[in-house]
C-alpha positions as CSV (number, residue, x, y, z in Angstrom):
1,K,164.2,48.9,201.1
2,R,161.2,46.6,201.1
3,V,163.4,43.7,199.9
4,L,165.6,44.0,203.0
5,N,162.8,44.3,205.5
6,K,163.1,40.7,206.7
7,A,166.8,40.3,206.0
8,V,169.2,40.0,209.0
9,A,172.3,40.5,207.0
10,L,173.4,41.2,203.4
11,Q,176.6,39.5,202.5
12,I,178.1,40.9,199.3
13,P,181.4,41.5,197.5
14,P,182.8,45.1,197.5
15,S,181.9,45.4,193.9
16,F,179.6,43.6,191.4
17,A,179.3,44.0,187.7
18,G,181.4,47.2,187.8
19,I,179.3,48.7,190.6
20,N,181.1,49.8,193.7
21,L,179.1,48.5,196.7
22,A,181.7,49.6,199.2
23,T,180.6,53.2,199.6
24,K,179.4,55.0,202.8
25,R,176.2,55.9,201.0
26,W,175.3,52.3,200.0
27,I,176.3,50.9,203.4
28,N,174.2,53.5,205.2
29,S,171.2,52.8,203.0
30,V,171.4,49.1,203.8
31,K,171.8,49.7,207.5
32,K,168.8,52.1,207.6
33,S,166.6,49.1,206.8
34,G,168.0,47.4,210.0
35,T,170.1,45.0,207.9
36,E,173.7,44.3,208.7
37,I,176.2,44.4,205.8
38,H,179.1,42.0,205.5
39,F,181.7,42.0,202.7
40,W,183.4,38.9,201.2
41,T,185.9,37.6,200.5
42,I,188.3,40.1,202.0
43,N,191.8,38.6,202.4
44,D,193.9,41.6,203.2
45,A,193.9,43.7,206.3
46,E,193.9,47.2,204.6
47,T,190.8,46.4,202.7
48,A,189.1,45.1,205.8
49,K,190.1,48.2,207.8
50,K,188.7,50.4,205.0
51,L,185.4,48.6,204.8
52,L,185.0,48.6,208.6
53,A,185.7,52.4,208.6
54,L,183.0,52.8,206.0
55,G,180.5,51.1,208.4
56,A,180.6,47.4,207.4
57,D,179.3,45.2,210.2
58,G,181.3,42.2,209.2
59,I,184.1,40.8,207.1
60,V,184.2,37.3,205.6
61,T,187.7,36.1,204.9
62,D,189.8,33.1,204.1
63,R,192.7,34.7,206.0
64,S,191.5,35.1,209.5
65,D,195.1,35.2,210.7
66,L,195.7,38.5,208.9
67,I,192.3,40.0,209.9
68,Y,192.8,38.9,213.5
69,E,196.3,40.6,213.5
70,M,194.8,43.8,212.2
71,F,192.2,43.8,214.9
72,Q,194.9,43.3,217.5
73,E,197.0,46.1,216.1
74,T,194.2,48.6,215.7
75,Q,192.2,47.6,218.8
76,L,189.0,47.2,216.6
77,R,186.4,45.0,218.2
């Protein structure tokens, strides 16, 4: 928690070295410190939707067309 005290956002992959970072528990613990959490690089709409439902604040993508379309279809903003 102390490490994140001054961080505005944490930008990470959904998993690293075999550790799943895309869990509600992990996302909530990051957000408790006042830090946003963004996942990269998410290039499919279903994964983006799942991460946003878990509480992610942002999605970094190479396929903004697909993510934009998902936002339009689901009314996520």
